[in-house]
N, C-alpha and C positions, 0 to 999 in steps of 0.2 A: 422532548422526545428522548427516550432512554434506549440506548443500545449497548451491547456488550461485545467483547472481542475474545479471541482464542487464548491470549496469553496475559497481557497486562491491559488494564483499562485506565488510560490516562494516569499520569503521575500524581495529580492532585485529587484526593478523594472527593467524589461528588461533582467534579468539574467536567462539564461537557459543553464545549463551544457550540453555539446554535447556528453558525454559518452553514448554509446548505452544502457547500463543498467539503465540509469536514467529514471524514470517514467515521462511521460509528459501529461497523461490524466488519470483521475480517475472517476469511477462511483461506488457509494455505492449501493449495492444490498441487498435484504432481507437475513435474516438468517446468518449474520456475514460473508458475502462474498463481494468481491470487484472485479470489472473489471478494469484491469490496462493496459495501452498502454505505450510502451517504445519509446525512441527517434528513434530507428531503425525501428519502425512500428510493432514490436512484440506485440501481444495482448494475454492476458490470465486472468485466474481467481485465486484469492487468497481467501482461506477459513481459517479463524482464530478461528473457533468454538472450536477446541481441545485446543488451547492455552488459551482462556479466561475461559474455564470451567475446566482447569487442577487444580490439587491440590494446585499449587502455581503460580497463574497467575501474581503476582506482580502488576506492574503499569497497566497491561492490564485488570485487574478486572473491572475497570471503564467502559470498552467497553461492558460489559454485558447489559448495558442499551442501547436499540436500538437507542434512540435519541442521546446519546453521541457517539455511534459508527458512526452514520450518519454525525458527524462533521469532518470526515476524510478529510484531504487536502494534497496537495503536498508541500513539503518544500525542495527546491533544489533537486528535483527528488526522494525524499523519501516519502512514505506514512507516515503521522504523525497525531497526535491528540493533542488537546489543553493541555492535562496534561503532555506532553513530551513523550508519547509512540510513537514509530516509528518502521518501518519494514526495514530490510536491503535490499536495492534495488538490490545489486549484487546477493544475494542469491535468491531473488524472481525471478529475471531475469533468472538465471540458471535453476531453477525448471520449470518455465513456458516454457522456450525454449525446455527443455527435454520432458515435458509431457503435457503442456498446463494449468497446475494447480499447485499451491503451497499450500499445506495443512500445516499450521504452528502449532506446530513445525513439521518439516520434517527432517527425517534422511538424511544426505548427504553421 
C-alpha cells in the first residue's frame, strides 16, 4: 500500500513499513489537530492541545507555535517534528480505532 504525507515521506527512499498501525498519510489541521491515515485504511483525528498546554510539555512546548506545529511529517510511520518530538503510532492507532480520535495525553 502506497501513501504520501504533507512534508517528508519516511527517511529511507521507498521504505514503507507494512504494519497496520503505521501512519501513511498526514494532514495538519487548525488548533493543534492532525488527520492521520494508517496502512490498513483507518482514518482518524489526533488532538494534542492538552499535551502542548500541559504544565510540563517538555519537547512538545515548541509545537505551541502554529507554524512549527505545521511542520509535522511522517518518519517511518510515526508523526514527528524537526525537534525530535514524535507520537507513538501504535497508541494513536488503538485510540482512533476505538473512538475515531486520540486526545493526547489519553488515559489507556
